[in-house]
C-alpha positions as CSV (number, residue, x, y, z in Angstrom):
1,M,-22.6,3.7,0.2
2,K,-19.6,1.4,-0.5
3,I,-21.0,0.3,-3.8
4,N,-20.8,3.8,-5.3
5,I,-17.1,3.9,-5.4
6,I,-16.5,0.2,-5.8
7,K,-18.3,0.8,-9.2
8,A,-14.8,1.6,-10.4
9,G,-14.4,-1.9,-11.2
10,I,-17.8,-2.5,-13.1
11,L,-17.3,0.8,-15.2
12,L,-13.9,0.4,-16.5
13,I,-15.5,2.9,-18.9
14,T,-15.6,2.2,-22.6
15,F,-12.8,4.8,-23.5
16,C,-10.4,2.7,-21.1
17,S,-11.1,-0.4,-22.8
18,C,-7.3,-0.9,-23.7
19,E,-6.4,-0.1,-20.0
20,A,-3.7,-3.3,-20.0
21,E,-1.0,-1.0,-21.9
22,F,-0.6,2.6,-20.7
23,L,1.0,3.2,-23.9
24,D,-1.7,2.0,-26.3
25,V,-2.7,4.0,-29.5
26,M,-6.4,5.2,-28.8
27,P,-8.8,3.1,-30.8
28,E,-10.6,4.4,-33.9
29,T,-13.8,2.3,-33.2
30,E,-14.3,3.5,-29.4
31,V,-15.7,6.2,-27.8
32,V,-12.5,8.3,-26.8
33,F,-11.8,11.0,-24.3
34,D,-12.2,14.0,-26.5
35,N,-15.8,13.4,-27.3
36,Y,-16.8,11.5,-24.0
37,F,-17.0,14.3,-21.5
38,E,-20.3,16.3,-21.8
39,S,-21.6,16.4,-18.2
40,E,-21.1,16.4,-14.4
41,G,-22.0,12.7,-14.6
42,D,-19.5,12.0,-17.2
43,F,-16.6,13.2,-15.1
44,D,-18.1,11.6,-12.0
45,Q,-17.7,8.3,-13.7
46,A,-14.3,9.1,-15.1
47,V,-12.9,9.9,-11.7
48,T,-14.4,6.6,-10.2
49,G,-12.4,5.0,-12.9
50,V,-9.3,6.6,-11.8
51,Y,-9.5,4.8,-8.7
52,A,-9.9,1.3,-10.1
53,P,-6.4,0.3,-10.7
54,L,-5.7,0.8,-7.1
55,Q,-7.4,-2.5,-6.5
56,D,-5.0,-4.3,-8.7
57,I,-1.9,-2.6,-6.9
58,Y,-3.1,-3.5,-3.5
59,E,-4.1,-6.9,-4.2
60,Q,-0.2,-7.2,-4.6
61,D,1.5,-4.3,-3.0
62,W,2.5,-6.6,-0.1
63,I,4.7,-8.4,-2.0
64,L,6.8,-5.3,-3.2
65,T,6.8,-3.6,0.4
66,E,6.1,-5.6,3.5
67,M,7.6,-9.1,2.2
68,R,10.6,-6.8,1.4
69,S,11.2,-6.1,5.0
70,D,11.9,-8.0,8.2
71,N,8.4,-8.1,9.1
72,T,7.4,-11.0,6.9
73,Y,8.8,-14.0,4.8
74,F,7.5,-17.1,3.2
75,T,7.1,-20.7,3.4
76,F,9.3,-22.4,0.8
77,D,7.3,-24.6,-1.2
78,G,9.8,-26.8,-3.2
79,A,7.0,-28.5,-5.6
80,N,5.7,-25.2,-6.5
81,R,8.3,-22.9,-8.0
82,G,5.7,-20.9,-9.8
83,S,6.0,-19.0,-6.6
84,K,9.4,-18.0,-7.1
85,P,8.8,-14.5,-8.7
86,I,7.1,-13.5,-5.6
87,E,9.7,-15.0,-3.2
88,D,12.5,-13.0,-5.4
89,F,11.2,-9.8,-3.4
90,A,11.8,-11.3,0.0
91,T,15.2,-12.6,-1.0
92,F,16.6,-9.4,-3.0
93,I,16.9,-11.0,-6.5
94,V,14.0,-9.4,-8.5
95,E,14.7,-9.2,-12.1
96,N,13.3,-6.5,-14.5
97,N,11.1,-9.1,-16.1
98,N,9.2,-9.7,-12.9
99,G,5.3,-9.6,-13.6
100,N,4.5,-8.0,-10.1
101,L,6.9,-5.4,-10.9
102,E,5.3,-4.7,-14.2
103,N,1.8,-4.5,-12.6
104,K,3.0,-2.0,-10.1
105,W,4.5,0.4,-12.9
106,S,1.5,-0.2,-15.4
107,E,-1.3,0.2,-13.0
108,N,0.1,3.6,-11.4
109,Y,0.6,4.7,-15.2
110,I,-3.2,3.9,-15.8
111,V,-4.1,6.0,-12.9
112,I,-2.0,8.9,-14.1
113,A,-3.3,8.7,-17.9
114,R,-6.9,8.5,-16.6
115,A,-6.2,11.6,-14.3
116,N,-4.5,13.6,-17.0
117,Q,-7.5,13.3,-19.4
118,I,-9.8,14.5,-16.7
119,L,-7.6,17.5,-15.6
120,N,-7.2,18.4,-19.3
121,T,-10.9,18.7,-20.1
122,I,-12.9,19.4,-16.9
123,D,-12.8,23.2,-17.0
124,D,-14.0,23.2,-20.4
125,V,-17.3,21.6,-19.3
126,D,-20.0,23.9,-17.4
127,F,-21.4,22.3,-14.2
128,D,-21.7,22.9,-10.6
129,Q,-18.3,24.3,-9.5
130,T,-18.4,22.8,-6.0
131,V,-19.0,19.4,-7.6
132,K,-16.2,20.4,-10.2
133,D,-13.8,21.3,-7.5
134,N,-14.2,18.0,-5.7
135,L,-13.7,15.9,-8.7
136,K,-10.4,18.1,-9.5
137,G,-9.4,17.6,-6.0
138,Q,-9.8,13.8,-6.0
139,T,-8.1,13.7,-9.5
140,H,-4.9,15.6,-8.2
141,F,-4.9,13.6,-5.0
142,L,-4.8,10.2,-7.3
143,R,-2.1,11.6,-9.6
144,A,0.0,12.7,-6.6
145,F,-0.6,9.4,-4.9
146,A,0.5,7.3,-8.1
147,Y,3.6,9.4,-8.8
148,F,4.6,9.0,-5.1
149,D,4.4,5.4,-5.3
150,L,6.3,5.2,-8.4
151,V,9.0,7.3,-7.3
152,K,9.5,5.5,-4.0
153,N,9.7,2.3,-5.9
154,F,11.4,3.2,-8.9
155,G,13.3,6.6,-8.4
156,A,13.3,8.7,-11.6
157,V,10.4,7.9,-14.0
158,P,8.8,9.7,-16.9
159,L,6.7,12.3,-16.1
160,F,3.4,12.9,-18.0
161,L,0.9,15.7,-16.9
162,K,-1.0,15.7,-20.3
163,P,-2.9,13.3,-22.3
164,V,-0.8,11.7,-24.8
165,P,-2.0,12.4,-28.4
166,S,0.2,10.3,-30.5
167,Y,2.2,7.1,-30.4
168,D,5.5,9.3,-30.7
169,E,4.8,11.2,-27.6
170,T,4.4,8.3,-25.5
171,F,8.1,8.0,-25.2
172,K,9.8,10.4,-22.7
173,P,12.9,10.1,-20.8
174,Q,12.8,10.2,-16.8
175,S,12.5,13.3,-14.9
176,S,14.5,13.9,-11.9
177,V,13.4,12.8,-8.5
178,S,13.2,16.2,-7.3
179,E,11.0,17.2,-10.3
180,I,8.7,14.4,-9.6
181,Y,8.5,15.6,-6.0
182,D,7.8,18.9,-6.9
183,Q,4.9,17.8,-9.1
184,I,3.6,15.6,-6.2
185,I,3.5,18.3,-3.8
186,S,1.8,20.6,-6.3
187,D,-0.8,17.9,-6.8
188,A,-1.4,17.0,-3.4
189,N,-1.5,20.8,-2.4
190,A,-4.3,21.3,-5.0
191,A,-6.1,18.5,-3.6
192,A,-6.0,19.7,-0.1
193,D,-7.4,22.9,-1.3
194,L,-10.2,21.5,-3.5
195,L,-11.6,18.5,-1.4
196,P,-14.1,18.6,1.2
197,T,-13.6,17.1,4.7
198,K,-14.5,13.4,5.4
199,A,-17.8,14.5,6.9
200,D,-18.8,16.1,3.5
201,Q,-17.5,13.6,1.2
202,D,-18.9,10.4,-0.3
203,I,-17.5,7.1,1.3
204,G,-14.5,5.8,-0.4
205,R,-13.3,8.8,-2.0
206,A,-10.3,11.0,-1.1
207,T,-10.8,13.9,1.3
208,S,-8.8,17.0,2.5
209,G,-7.9,14.8,5.4
210,A,-6.4,12.0,3.0
211,A,-4.6,15.0,1.0
212,Y,-3.0,16.3,4.1
213,T,-1.9,13.1,5.3
214,L,-0.4,12.4,2.0
215,L,1.5,15.6,2.1
216,G,2.8,14.6,5.7
217,D,4.1,11.4,4.3
218,I,5.9,13.1,1.5
219,F,7.2,15.7,3.7
220,R,8.6,13.1,6.1
221,T,10.2,11.2,3.2
222,L,11.9,14.5,2.2
223,E,12.8,15.2,5.7
224,L,11.1,18.4,5.6
225,W,10.0,18.2,9.3
226,T,8.6,21.7,9.8
227,E,6.2,21.2,6.8
228,A,5.2,17.8,7.9
229,E,4.5,19.1,11.4
230,A,2.2,21.8,10.0
231,V,0.2,19.7,7.5
232,L,-0.3,16.7,10.1
233,T,-1.2,19.1,12.8
234,S,-4.2,20.3,10.8
235,V,-5.2,16.7,10.4
236,T,-5.6,16.4,14.3
237,T,-8.3,19.2,13.9
238,M,-10.4,17.5,11.3
239,G,-12.4,14.9,13.8
240,Y,-10.4,11.7,13.2
241,S,-9.8,9.6,16.4
242,L,-8.3,6.4,17.4
243,L,-11.0,3.6,17.9
244,P,-10.9,2.3,21.4
245,D,-10.3,-1.3,20.4
246,Y,-7.5,-1.9,17.8
247,A,-9.0,-5.0,16.3
248,D,-12.2,-3.2,15.4
249,I,-10.3,-0.8,13.0
250,F,-9.9,-3.6,10.3
251,K,-13.4,-5.3,10.4
252,P,-15.4,-5.0,7.0
253,S,-18.4,-4.2,9.0
254,N,-16.4,-1.0,10.4
255,E,-14.5,0.2,7.4
256,N,-14.5,4.0,6.8
257,N,-14.5,4.4,10.4
258,N,-13.1,7.6,12.3
259,E,-9.6,6.2,12.5
260,R,-9.1,5.5,8.7
261,I,-8.4,8.2,6.5
262,F,-7.9,6.6,3.1
263,E,-8.5,2.9,2.1
264,I,-8.9,1.0,-0.9
265,E,-12.3,-0.4,-1.4
266,F,-13.3,-3.8,-2.3
267,L,-16.5,-5.5,-2.5
268,A,-17.6,-9.4,-2.6
269,G,-20.7,-10.9,-3.8
270,T,-21.2,-9.2,-7.1
271,S,-20.7,-10.9,-10.7
272,H,-17.6,-8.7,-11.1
273,S,-14.3,-9.0,-9.8
274,L,-14.3,-6.5,-7.0
275,Q,-13.6,-8.7,-4.2
276,S,-10.4,-8.9,-2.2
277,S,-8.4,-12.1,-2.0
278,F,-5.3,-11.4,-0.4
279,L,-6.3,-12.9,3.0
280,Y,-5.8,-16.3,1.4
281,S,-2.2,-15.4,0.4
282,F,-1.6,-14.8,4.0
283,L,-2.8,-18.0,5.3
284,P,-0.8,-21.2,5.5
285,V,-1.2,-23.3,2.4
286,L,-4.0,-25.5,3.4
287,S,-6.0,-28.5,1.7
288,D,-9.0,-27.0,3.5
289,P,-8.5,-23.3,4.7
290,S,-11.9,-23.5,6.4
291,V,-10.1,-25.0,9.2
292,I,-9.0,-21.3,9.8
293,T,-11.5,-19.2,7.9
294,G,-14.8,-21.3,8.6
295,V,-15.6,-20.8,5.1
296,S,-17.0,-23.7,3.1
297,P,-16.8,-25.2,0.5
298,A,-13.1,-24.5,0.1
299,S,-10.3,-25.8,-2.0
300,I,-6.5,-25.7,-1.5
301,N,-4.9,-22.1,-1.4
302,N,-1.8,-22.9,-3.3
303,N,-1.2,-19.1,-3.4
304,G,-0.9,-19.1,0.3
305,S,2.0,-19.1,2.8
306,F,3.2,-15.7,1.8
307,N,3.7,-12.5,3.9
308,V,4.4,-15.0,7.0
309,P,5.1,-12.9,10.2
310,T,8.7,-13.3,10.9
311,P,10.3,-14.7,14.2
312,D,12.0,-11.3,14.5
313,L,8.8,-9.4,14.3
314,I,7.1,-11.6,16.8
315,K,9.9,-11.1,19.3
316,A,9.7,-7.3,18.7
317,Y,6.5,-6.9,20.6
318,E,7.0,-5.4,23.7
319,D,4.5,-7.4,25.8
320,P,2.5,-9.8,23.6
321,I,0.1,-10.3,26.4
322,K,-0.5,-6.7,27.4
323,D,-0.3,-5.3,23.8
324,E,-3.7,-6.1,22.2
325,R,-2.2,-5.5,18.8
326,F,-0.6,-8.9,18.9
327,A,-3.5,-11.0,19.0
328,A,-5.2,-8.8,16.7
329,S,-2.5,-9.0,14.1
330,I,-1.2,-12.6,14.4
331,G,-2.5,-15.9,14.5
332,F,-1.0,-19.5,15.0
333,Y,-1.9,-22.7,13.3
334,S,-0.8,-26.3,14.1
335,G,-1.7,-29.2,12.0
336,P,-1.0,-31.1,8.6
337,S,0.2,-29.3,5.7
338,P,0.1,-30.4,2.0
339,L,3.7,-28.9,1.5
340,V,6.2,-31.6,1.0
341,G,8.4,-31.9,4.2
342,V,6.0,-29.3,6.1
343,T,4.1,-29.8,9.2
344,Y,2.8,-26.6,10.8
345,D,3.7,-26.2,14.4
346,Q,2.3,-22.7,15.7
347,M,2.8,-21.4,12.2
348,P,2.3,-17.9,12.4
349,Y,-0.2,-16.0,9.8
350,I,-1.5,-12.7,9.4
351,K,-4.8,-12.5,11.4
352,K,-5.4,-8.6,10.9
353,Y,-7.6,-9.4,7.9
354,L,-9.2,-12.5,8.9
355,H,-13.1,-11.8,9.2
356,P,-16.2,-13.5,8.6
357,H,-17.0,-13.7,4.6
358,A,-19.4,-15.9,2.7
359,R,-17.4,-17.4,-0.2
360,Y,-14.0,-18.8,-0.5
361,N,-11.3,-16.5,-1.8
362,E,-13.8,-13.5,-1.9
363,T,-13.7,-10.9,0.9
364,D,-15.0,-7.3,1.5
365,Q,-11.9,-6.6,3.0
366,N,-10.5,-3.1,2.4
367,W,-7.0,-2.3,2.4
368,P,-6.2,0.6,5.2
369,V,-3.7,3.0,3.4
370,Y,-3.6,5.7,5.8
371,R,-4.8,5.8,9.7
372,Y,-4.9,8.2,12.2
373,A,-2.7,6.3,14.3
374,E,-0.1,6.8,11.5
375,V,-0.7,10.5,11.6
376,L,0.1,10.7,15.3
377,L,3.3,8.6,15.1
378,T,4.6,10.7,12.1
379,L,3.6,14.0,13.7
380,A,5.6,12.6,16.8
381,E,8.5,11.8,14.5
382,S,8.5,15.2,13.1
383,L,8.4,17.0,16.3
384,N,11.4,14.8,17.7
385,E,13.4,15.4,14.5
386,Q,13.0,19.3,15.3
387,G,14.3,18.7,18.9
388,K,10.7,19.0,20.3
389,S,10.7,15.8,22.1
390,S,8.5,16.6,24.8
391,E,5.9,17.7,22.5
392,A,6.2,14.5,20.5
393,L,5.7,12.3,23.4
394,P,1.9,12.9,23.8
395,Y,1.1,11.7,20.0
396,L,3.3,8.7,20.6
397,N,1.7,7.8,23.9
398,Q,-1.8,8.1,22.4
399,V,-1.1,5.3,20.2
400,R,0.9,3.1,23.0
401,N,-2.0,3.7,25.5
402,R,-4.7,2.6,22.9
403,A,-2.7,-0.9,22.4
404,G,-2.6,-1.3,26.2
405,L,0.9,-0.2,27.0
406,D,2.2,2.5,29.3
407,D,3.6,5.9,28.4
408,T,7.2,6.4,27.2
409,A,9.0,9.1,29.0
410,I,12.3,9.2,26.9
411,L,13.3,12.7,25.7
412,N,16.7,11.8,24.4
413,Q,16.1,12.6,20.6
414,S,18.2,9.6,19.4
415,E,16.5,6.9,21.7
416,L,13.1,8.4,21.0
417,R,13.8,8.1,17.1
418,D,14.4,4.4,17.4
419,I,11.3,4.0,19.8
420,I,9.0,5.9,17.1
421,L,10.4,3.8,14.3
422,H,9.8,0.6,16.5
423,E,6.1,1.8,17.4
424,R,5.4,2.1,13.7
425,R,6.7,-1.4,13.1
426,I,4.2,-2.7,15.5
427,E,1.1,-0.4,15.0
428,L,1.4,-0.6,11.2
429,A,2.5,-4.2,10.7
430,F,1.3,-5.7,7.6
431,E,0.2,-2.4,6.2
432,N,3.2,-2.1,3.6
433,K,4.8,0.8,5.7
434,R,7.9,-1.4,7.0
435,W,10.2,-1.4,4.0
436,N,9.9,2.2,3.0
437,D,10.5,3.2,6.8
438,L,13.8,1.2,6.8
439,V,14.8,3.0,3.5
440,R,13.7,6.3,4.8
441,A,15.7,5.9,8.0
442,D,18.9,4.9,6.1
443,I,19.2,1.4,7.7
444,A,17.4,-0.7,5.1
445,V,20.8,-2.2,3.8
446,E,22.0,-3.1,7.4
447,V,19.0,-4.6,8.6
448,M,18.0,-6.6,5.7
449,N,21.5,-8.2,5.1
450,D,21.6,-8.8,8.9
451,F,18.3,-10.5,8.6
452,G,19.3,-12.4,5.5
453,A,22.3,-13.6,7.3
454,K,19.9,-15.0,10.1
455,V,17.9,-16.8,7.3
456,K,20.8,-18.4,5.8
457,A,22.1,-19.6,9.1
458,D,18.9,-21.2,10.2
459,P,16.5,-21.8,7.1
460,E,14.1,-24.0,9.3
461,A,13.6,-21.0,11.7
462,Y,12.4,-19.0,8.7
463,Y,9.9,-21.6,7.3
464,Y,12.1,-23.6,5.0
465,A,11.4,-27.3,5.0
466,P,14.6,-29.4,6.1
467,G,17.0,-29.7,3.3
468,N,16.2,-26.4,1.7
469,T,18.1,-23.1,1.7
470,P,17.7,-19.7,0.2
471,P,19.5,-18.9,-3.0
472,S,23.2,-18.3,-2.5
473,N,22.9,-14.9,-4.2
474,S,20.1,-13.9,-1.9
475,F,20.3,-10.9,0.5
476,E,23.1,-9.1,-1.2
477,L,21.6,-5.7,-0.8
478,T,23.5,-2.8,-1.7
479,A,22.4,1.2,-1.7
480,D,21.8,1.0,-5.4
481,K,19.2,-1.8,-5.0
482,L,16.9,0.3,-2.8
483,T,14.7,1.2,-5.7
484,Y,13.3,-1.5,-8.3
485,P,14.7,-1.6,-11.9
486,I,12.2,-0.2,-14.5
487,P,10.3,-3.3,-16.0
488,I,11.9,-4.5,-19.1
489,S,8.6,-4.4,-20.9
490,E,8.8,-0.7,-20.6
491,S,12.5,0.0,-21.3
492,R,12.2,-2.3,-24.4
493,V,9.5,0.0,-25.9
494,N,10.8,3.2,-24.8
495,P,14.1,4.3,-26.0
496,E,14.4,7.2,-23.9
497,I,14.2,5.2,-20.6
498,D,18.0,4.8,-19.2
C-alpha cells in the first residue's frame, strides 16, 4: 500500500516538469494543466503529485526547526566548512541566501501551486462525488499544511489561491499574518468536512483525523483554546491510540500504525529517489557508519554529526532508566573519528530513526508529523489554559504512563503549563516540535540566548574540538528574528516583497 502514495516521487507529472521554480512560465511544448485534467485518474495522480515536495521539505526540516532549539546542536568540523550554512541555523546567523531556507520556501509554494490547479479545475470534471470529495479534501489539507509551515517560519507571505495565468501575475505582496491564518483555517475546515477517517482512507493520504489535528495545532498556535479543545476532543473518538511500546512507533515495519496520524512517506529500493537519508545526517561522522547501522558496504558520511542531542536535553529526562523514551530516542558511540581533533567518547546521536535497512544512505523511514501522543498533550494544554487543570491531567498522564513514568498530580495552572511543555520536549524529541514550542510559549529568546551563553562558555561540552569556538556574533537572538528572512532569490524577482 505504501507504494501507492510514494509514487509521487515517480510521477512528478509532465505538467510539473518545471517544479524547481514556483514562478516559472508554463512551457508551451508540454502538457499543461488546462488540457490535462479529463478523468478521475488524472486528478488522483495530480493529488499524489501535491504530496511529492513534502519529501524534500522533511529531509531537511530538522535543520530549520529542531536544530534551531536547545534540543540539538552539531559537531564542529573545522575541515569541512561546507557545513556552515546548516550550522548557521543553530547559531542564529542565517542569511537570506541560505539554500535550506530557499528550499523550505520554494517546496511549500510548489505544494500550493499544484493544489491551486486542482481546486480550480476539479469541479469541472464529472466523476464519482465521494472520490472527488476525498481528493478535494486532501488538496485543501495540503494547501493549509503548506501555508501553516510558511507563516510559522516566515511570517507574512504572498497568498496565492488561484493558478497564476501570466508572468506578471506571479508578483504579489505579502498578505497579513491574520489573513493567511484565516485561509489556513478555512482550508483545514474544508478538509475535515470532506476527508474520510483513517479506516476508510488509502495509506499515506490525509484523513479527517489529520485535518482535525492540524486545526488543533493552528488553534493552539493562535491561543484559541476552546476551539483547540473541541477539534482535538473529536480526534480522541476516531480510533487512534498510544502503542504500548514507545520504540515501536517509529519502526518502518510498523508505519501508519494507530498512533501515527500523518506522516511523510519514503520508500527505499527503487530506481527513483524516493528513499529517506536523514538518519545518516544524525549519526556521528564515521569512516564506516556500519559500526552503528550494521549496513555494508558503507562510506564516510560527511553529512553527519548534525542534530546531535544536547547535554541539556539529555539532562532533561526525568528518569533515564525508567523512562523508556530515553533508550528509544538516544544512542551513544565511543571510538575513533575522522574529524580533526575529535575522538568520540559517549557521543550522543538520534537513535529514534535507526532501524534495519538494506543499503547505505537509503532507508524506508517515514517522518512522523502528527502522532496521537501530541494530540493528548495539546488537548491537556488547551484544557489547562482554560483553567481546567483537573480535566487536563488524564491526557497528560496517558503519555507519561506509556513511557513508564508515574502520574503527575499538579493542579496549579502555571506549574502544569511548564510540565506539559517539558513533556512535549521529551515525548516529541527530534520530531521538529521544540523550536515552535519555544516561540509559541514566548520564551525562545530567553531560552536560546541562555543556551548560547553555555555553548560559548564551554564549547567542548557542545561538541567543538579543542581550540574551536562558536562565531562571535552567534546567539544574538531578538524578538524580530523569530521568523526567517524571505529568501533573496524570491525578493530579487518579486518587487512586491517588503
